[in-house]
C-alpha positions in Angstrom: 98.6 78.5 20.4 98.6 77.6 24.0 95.1 78.8 24.5 93.0 77.6 27.0 89.2 76.9 26.8 87.5 78.2 29.5 84.2 76.7 30.2 81.1 78.8 31.1 80.4 79.0 35.0 77.1 76.8 34.7 79.5 73.9 33.5 82.0 74.3 36.1 79.2 73.8 39.0 79.0 70.5 40.5 75.7 69.7 41.0 74.5 66.3 43.0 71.9 64.3 41.0 69.2 62.4 43.2 68.0 59.4 41.9 63.9 59.1 42.6 64.2 55.3 42.8 66.7 55.2 45.7 63.9 57.0 47.8 62.6 54.5 50.4 58.9 55.2 50.2 57.2 57.0 47.4 53.3 57.0 47.7 52.0 56.4 44.4 48.3 56.0 43.6 48.4 54.0 40.5 50.8 51.2 41.8 48.2 50.9 45.1 44.9 50.8 42.7 46.8 48.4 40.4 47.7 46.3 43.4 44.3 46.2 44.8 42.7 45.7 41.3 45.1 42.3 41.1 44.2 41.0 44.4 40.4 41.6 43.7 40.8 39.4 40.2 42.7 36.8 41.8 39.9 36.4 44.8 37.4 36.6 41.9 39.4 34.1 40.0 40.0 31.4 42.6 38.3 28.2 42.4 35.8 27.7 45.0 33.5 24.6 46.2 30.2 26.1 45.9 28.6 23.1 48.2 31.1 23.8 51.1 30.1 27.6 50.6 26.7 27.4 50.9 26.9 25.3 54.1 28.7 27.5 56.0 26.4 29.1 59.0 26.7 32.6 58.4 25.4 32.4 54.9 22.4 30.2 56.1 21.4 32.9 58.7 21.7 35.5 55.8 19.8 32.9 53.6 16.7 32.2 56.2 16.7 36.3 56.7 16.2 37.0 53.2 13.4 34.3 52.8 11.6 35.5 55.9 11.6 39.1 54.5 10.7 37.5 51.2 7.7 36.0 52.7 6.2 38.5 54.7 6.5 41.1 52.0 4.8 38.8 49.8 1.8 38.2 52.2 -1.2 40.7 51.1 -2.5 42.7 54.2 -6.2 42.7 55.0 
């Protein structure tokens, strides 16, 4: 009983298996969107000094422009 068992051809072939995690750069839109969302939430939750923010020059110019626009729209033309 010296019978040898022969394997099918598909079991005898050597196949290389690639691991997808070894690729250098894989574009994943879900990871990109989650990273962007995390950055946005971090920026929104960051503590800010409201008084210091209101004293910035660009904000004062925007505030002045909005006030002028509102005052000019509120006047009734005769």
